[in-house]
Biotite code that builds the C-alpha atoms (Angstrom):
import biotite.structure as struc

atoms = struc.array([
    struc.Atom([187.321, 175.095, -13.886], chain_id="A", res_id=1, res_name="UNK", atom_name="CA", element="C"),
    struc.Atom([190.182, 177.499, -14.471], chain_id="A", res_id=2, res_name="UNK", atom_name="CA", element="C"),
    struc.Atom([192.691, 176.897, -17.216], chain_id="A", res_id=3, res_name="UNK", atom_name="CA", element="C"),
    struc.Atom([196.042, 175.826, -15.799], chain_id="A", res_id=4, res_name="UNK", atom_name="CA", element="C"),
    struc.Atom([198.510, 176.094, -18.658], chain_id="A", res_id=5, res_name="UNK", atom_name="CA", element="C"),
    struc.Atom([198.973, 176.196, -22.402], chain_id="A", res_id=6, res_name="UNK", atom_name="CA", element="C"),
    struc.Atom([200.724, 173.295, -24.071], chain_id="A", res_id=7, res_name="UNK", atom_name="CA", element="C"),
    struc.Atom([201.965, 173.072, -27.631], chain_id="A", res_id=8, res_name="UNK", atom_name="CA", element="C"),
    struc.Atom([201.258, 169.954, -29.644], chain_id="A", res_id=9, res_name="UNK", atom_name="CA", element="C"),
    struc.Atom([201.018, 168.897, -33.242], chain_id="A", res_id=10, res_name="UNK", atom_name="CA", element="C"),
    struc.Atom([198.172, 167.528, -35.267], chain_id="A", res_id=11, res_name="UNK", atom_name="CA", element="C"),
    struc.Atom([199.081, 166.125, -38.677], chain_id="A", res_id=12, res_name="UNK", atom_name="CA", element="C"),
    struc.Atom([202.344, 168.033, -38.570], chain_id="A", res_id=13, res_name="UNK", atom_name="CA", element="C"),
    struc.Atom([200.728, 171.415, -37.807], chain_id="A", res_id=14, res_name="UNK", atom_name="CA", element="C"),
    struc.Atom([201.383, 173.159, -34.503], chain_id="A", res_id=15, res_name="UNK", atom_name="CA", element="C"),
    struc.Atom([198.342, 173.408, -32.297], chain_id="A", res_id=16, res_name="UNK", atom_name="CA", element="C"),
    struc.Atom([197.623, 174.940, -28.909], chain_id="A", res_id=17, res_name="UNK", atom_name="CA", element="C"),
    struc.Atom([195.782, 172.961, -26.272], chain_id="A", res_id=18, res_name="UNK", atom_name="CA", element="C"),
    struc.Atom([194.486, 174.246, -22.980], chain_id="A", res_id=19, res_name="UNK", atom_name="CA", element="C"),
    struc.Atom([194.752, 172.046, -19.936], chain_id="A", res_id=20, res_name="UNK", atom_name="CA", element="C"),
    struc.Atom([192.126, 172.561, -17.271], chain_id="A", res_id=21, res_name="UNK", atom_name="CA", element="C"),
    struc.Atom([192.643, 171.862, -13.591], chain_id="A", res_id=22, res_name="UNK", atom_name="CA", element="C"),
    struc.Atom([191.533, 168.224, -13.766], chain_id="A", res_id=23, res_name="UNK", atom_name="CA", element="C"),
    struc.Atom([194.254, 167.477, -16.326], chain_id="A", res_id=24, res_name="UNK", atom_name="CA", element="C"),
    struc.Atom([192.049, 167.222, -19.412], chain_id="A", res_id=25, res_name="UNK", atom_name="CA", element="C"),
    struc.Atom([193.098, 169.057, -22.544], chain_id="A", res_id=26, res_name="UNK", atom_name="CA", element="C"),
    struc.Atom([190.664, 171.310, -24.376], chain_id="A", res_id=27, res_name="UNK", atom_name="CA", element="C"),
    struc.Atom([191.115, 172.191, -28.013], chain_id="A", res_id=28, res_name="UNK", atom_name="CA", element="C"),
    struc.Atom([190.710, 175.740, -29.223], chain_id="A", res_id=29, res_name="UNK", atom_name="CA", element="C"),
    struc.Atom([187.348, 174.712, -30.683], chain_id="A", res_id=30, res_name="UNK", atom_name="CA", element="C"),
    struc.Atom([186.041, 173.452, -27.318], chain_id="A", res_id=31, res_name="UNK", atom_name="CA", element="C"),
    struc.Atom([187.045, 176.633, -25.522], chain_id="A", res_id=32, res_name="UNK", atom_name="CA", element="C"),
    struc.Atom([185.351, 178.841, -28.150], chain_id="A", res_id=33, res_name="UNK", atom_name="CA", element="C"),
    struc.Atom([182.254, 176.767, -28.933], chain_id="A", res_id=34, res_name="UNK", atom_name="CA", element="C"),
    struc.Atom([178.821, 177.306, -27.408], chain_id="A", res_id=35, res_name="UNK", atom_name="CA", element="C"),
    struc.Atom([176.998, 174.630, -25.431], chain_id="A", res_id=36, res_name="UNK", atom_name="CA", element="C"),
    struc.Atom([173.299, 174.285, -24.677], chain_id="A", res_id=37, res_name="UNK", atom_name="CA", element="C"),
    struc.Atom([172.461, 173.183, -21.140], chain_id="A", res_id=38, res_name="UNK", atom_name="CA", element="C"),
    struc.Atom([169.368, 171.010, -21.488], chain_id="A", res_id=39, res_name="UNK", atom_name="CA", element="C"),
    struc.Atom([167.034, 169.701, -18.793], chain_id="A", res_id=40, res_name="UNK", atom_name="CA", element="C"),
    struc.Atom([165.292, 166.383, -19.413], chain_id="A", res_id=41, res_name="UNK", atom_name="CA", element="C"),
    struc.Atom([163.562, 163.632, -17.501], chain_id="A", res_id=42, res_name="UNK", atom_name="CA", element="C"),
    struc.Atom([165.206, 160.205, -17.709], chain_id="A", res_id=43, res_name="UNK", atom_name="CA", element="C"),
    struc.Atom([162.043, 158.453, -16.476], chain_id="A", res_id=44, res_name="UNK", atom_name="CA", element="C"),
    struc.Atom([159.466, 160.004, -18.806], chain_id="A", res_id=45, res_name="UNK", atom_name="CA", element="C"),
    struc.Atom([161.789, 161.109, -21.644], chain_id="A", res_id=46, res_name="UNK", atom_name="CA", element="C"),
    struc.Atom([160.200, 164.560, -21.354], chain_id="A", res_id=47, res_name="UNK", atom_name="CA", element="C"),
    struc.Atom([162.394, 167.506, -22.259], chain_id="A", res_id=48, res_name="UNK", atom_name="CA", element="C"),
    struc.Atom([162.121, 170.776, -20.383], chain_id="A", res_id=49, res_name="UNK", atom_name="CA", element="C"),
    struc.Atom([164.197, 172.381, -23.126], chain_id="A", res_id=50, res_name="UNK", atom_name="CA", element="C"),
    struc.Atom([167.263, 174.561, -23.141], chain_id="A", res_id=51, res_name="UNK", atom_name="CA", element="C"),
    struc.Atom([167.991, 176.129, -19.773], chain_id="A", res_id=52, res_name="UNK", atom_name="CA", element="C"),
    struc.Atom([170.928, 178.253, -20.898], chain_id="A", res_id=53, res_name="UNK", atom_name="CA", element="C"),
    struc.Atom([173.379, 178.641, -23.791], chain_id="A", res_id=54, res_name="UNK", atom_name="CA", element="C"),
    struc.Atom([176.955, 179.062, -22.555], chain_id="A", res_id=55, res_name="UNK", atom_name="CA", element="C"),
    struc.Atom([180.220, 180.040, -24.243], chain_id="A", res_id=56, res_name="UNK", atom_name="CA", element="C"),
    struc.Atom([183.107, 177.583, -23.723], chain_id="A", res_id=57, res_name="UNK", atom_name="CA", element="C"),
    struc.Atom([183.159, 173.999, -22.515], chain_id="A", res_id=58, res_name="UNK", atom_name="CA", element="C"),
    struc.Atom([184.655, 174.767, -19.095], chain_id="A", res_id=59, res_name="UNK", atom_name="CA", element="C"),
    struc.Atom([182.051, 177.468, -18.412], chain_id="A", res_id=60, res_name="UNK", atom_name="CA", element="C"),
    struc.Atom([179.286, 175.117, -19.559], chain_id="A", res_id=61, res_name="UNK", atom_name="CA", element="C"),
    struc.Atom([180.510, 172.293, -17.305], chain_id="A", res_id=62, res_name="UNK", atom_name="CA", element="C"),
    struc.Atom([180.775, 174.659, -14.333], chain_id="A", res_id=63, res_name="UNK", atom_name="CA", element="C"),
    struc.Atom([177.256, 175.984, -14.971], chain_id="A", res_id=64, res_name="UNK", atom_name="CA", element="C"),
    struc.Atom([175.866, 172.453, -15.255], chain_id="A", res_id=65, res_name="UNK", atom_name="CA", element="C"),
    struc.Atom([177.541, 171.564, -11.956], chain_id="A", res_id=66, res_name="UNK", atom_name="CA", element="C"),
    struc.Atom([175.877, 174.587, -10.283], chain_id="A", res_id=67, res_name="UNK", atom_name="CA", element="C"),
    struc.Atom([172.469, 173.530, -11.604], chain_id="A", res_id=68, res_name="UNK", atom_name="CA", element="C"),
    struc.Atom([172.990, 169.956, -10.374], chain_id="A", res_id=69, res_name="UNK", atom_name="CA", element="C"),
    struc.Atom([174.089, 171.129, -6.928], chain_id="A", res_id=70, res_name="UNK", atom_name="CA", element="C"),
    struc.Atom([171.091, 173.457, -6.556], chain_id="A", res_id=71, res_name="UNK", atom_name="CA", element="C"),
    struc.Atom([168.641, 170.767, -7.694], chain_id="A", res_id=72, res_name="UNK", atom_name="CA", element="C"),
    struc.Atom([166.345, 169.475, -4.945], chain_id="A", res_id=73, res_name="UNK", atom_name="CA", element="C"),
    struc.Atom([166.525, 165.795, -4.084], chain_id="A", res_id=74, res_name="UNK", atom_name="CA", element="C"),
    struc.Atom([162.818, 165.424, -4.948], chain_id="A", res_id=75, res_name="UNK", atom_name="CA", element="C"),
    struc.Atom([163.477, 166.889, -8.402], chain_id="A", res_id=76, res_name="UNK", atom_name="CA", element="C"),
    struc.Atom([166.340, 164.452, -8.949], chain_id="A", res_id=77, res_name="UNK", atom_name="CA", element="C"),
    struc.Atom([164.256, 161.543, -7.656], chain_id="A", res_id=78, res_name="UNK", atom_name="CA", element="C"),
    struc.Atom([161.548, 162.399, -10.207], chain_id="A", res_id=79, res_name="UNK", atom_name="CA", element="C"),
    struc.Atom([164.168, 161.842, -12.906], chain_id="A", res_id=80, res_name="UNK", atom_name="CA", element="C"),
    struc.Atom([165.189, 165.369, -13.921], chain_id="A", res_id=81, res_name="UNK", atom_name="CA", element="C"),
    struc.Atom([168.765, 165.630, -15.194], chain_id="A", res_id=82, res_name="UNK", atom_name="CA", element="C"),
    struc.Atom([170.948, 168.068, -17.131], chain_id="A", res_id=83, res_name="UNK", atom_name="CA", element="C"),
    struc.Atom([173.250, 167.490, -20.077], chain_id="A", res_id=84, res_name="UNK", atom_name="CA", element="C"),
    struc.Atom([175.363, 169.588, -22.422], chain_id="A", res_id=85, res_name="UNK", atom_name="CA", element="C"),
    struc.Atom([175.120, 169.668, -26.174], chain_id="A", res_id=86, res_name="UNK", atom_name="CA", element="C"),
    struc.Atom([177.508, 171.505, -28.489], chain_id="A", res_id=87, res_name="UNK", atom_name="CA", element="C"),
    struc.Atom([175.479, 173.982, -30.504], chain_id="A", res_id=88, res_name="UNK", atom_name="CA", element="C"),
    struc.Atom([175.549, 176.764, -33.071], chain_id="A", res_id=89, res_name="UNK", atom_name="CA", element="C"),
    struc.Atom([173.176, 178.837, -30.913], chain_id="A", res_id=90, res_name="UNK", atom_name="CA", element="C"),
    struc.Atom([174.434, 182.154, -29.497], chain_id="A", res_id=91, res_name="UNK", atom_name="CA", element="C"),
    struc.Atom([175.571, 182.250, -25.886], chain_id="A", res_id=92, res_name="UNK", atom_name="CA", element="C"),
    struc.Atom([173.184, 184.157, -23.644], chain_id="A", res_id=93, res_name="UNK", atom_name="CA", element="C"),
    struc.Atom([170.166, 183.889, -25.928], chain_id="A", res_id=94, res_name="UNK", atom_name="CA", element="C"),
    struc.Atom([166.639, 183.529, -24.589], chain_id="A", res_id=95, res_name="UNK", atom_name="CA", element="C"),
    struc.Atom([166.104, 179.912, -23.392], chain_id="A", res_id=96, res_name="UNK", atom_name="CA", element="C"),
    struc.Atom([162.618, 179.663, -24.970], chain_id="A", res_id=97, res_name="UNK", atom_name="CA", element="C"),
    struc.Atom([163.954, 180.843, -28.333], chain_id="A", res_id=98, res_name="UNK", atom_name="CA", element="C"),
    struc.Atom([166.927, 178.463, -28.019], chain_id="A", res_id=99, res_name="UNK", atom_name="CA", element="C"),
    struc.Atom([164.553, 175.574, -27.272], chain_id="A", res_id=100, res_name="UNK", atom_name="CA", element="C"),
    struc.Atom([162.434, 176.361, -30.348], chain_id="A", res_id=101, res_name="UNK", atom_name="CA", element="C"),
    struc.Atom([165.490, 176.647, -32.627], chain_id="A", res_id=102, res_name="UNK", atom_name="CA", element="C"),
    struc.Atom([166.985, 173.428, -31.242], chain_id="A", res_id=103, res_name="UNK", atom_name="CA", element="C"),
    struc.Atom([163.693, 171.580, -31.742], chain_id="A", res_id=104, res_name="UNK", atom_name="CA", element="C"),
    struc.Atom([163.424, 172.835, -35.327], chain_id="A", res_id=105, res_name="UNK", atom_name="CA", element="C"),
    struc.Atom([166.989, 171.700, -36.058], chain_id="A", res_id=106, res_name="UNK", atom_name="CA", element="C"),
    struc.Atom([166.280, 168.253, -34.553], chain_id="A", res_id=107, res_name="UNK", atom_name="CA", element="C"),
    struc.Atom([163.173, 167.886, -36.724], chain_id="A", res_id=108, res_name="UNK", atom_name="CA", element="C"),
    struc.Atom([165.104, 168.878, -39.864], chain_id="A", res_id=109, res_name="UNK", atom_name="CA", element="C"),
    struc.Atom([167.873, 166.353, -39.101], chain_id="A", res_id=110, res_name="UNK", atom_name="CA", element="C"),
    struc.Atom([165.299, 163.644, -38.395], chain_id="A", res_id=111, res_name="UNK", atom_name="CA", element="C"),
    struc.Atom([163.473, 164.341, -41.675], chain_id="A", res_id=112, res_name="UNK", atom_name="CA", element="C"),
    struc.Atom([166.750, 164.114, -43.607], chain_id="A", res_id=113, res_name="UNK", atom_name="CA", element="C"),
    struc.Atom([167.521, 160.734, -41.994], chain_id="A", res_id=114, res_name="UNK", atom_name="CA", element="C"),
    struc.Atom([164.088, 159.397, -42.914], chain_id="A", res_id=115, res_name="UNK", atom_name="CA", element="C"),
    struc.Atom([164.661, 160.402, -46.553], chain_id="A", res_id=116, res_name="UNK", atom_name="CA", element="C"),
    struc.Atom([167.743, 158.174, -46.795], chain_id="A", res_id=117, res_name="UNK", atom_name="CA", element="C"),
])
């Protein structure tokens, strides 16, 4: 989705730039600079196939997810396989297996912290 225009706004009295994509939604500077993990999972079995790709920028991530969905076979979709995006601290372009392992480790750490509460 290409960026259409830049609009100035304010947030708590401070000037802020927002990007408006072609569908009319505004993206903050953070969304356009953040990295997103594209994750494949099965909604029927709750099985995760892990991180497919780490992408820079929300618009790029959404476009990549759309490409994956469009290239997915109907049998694959019928079996329950879906894609979703997750904002991440992982580096864009990193190895998917390494990204999956790091994401899993982070999830386990967060879960352990919640159990300690």
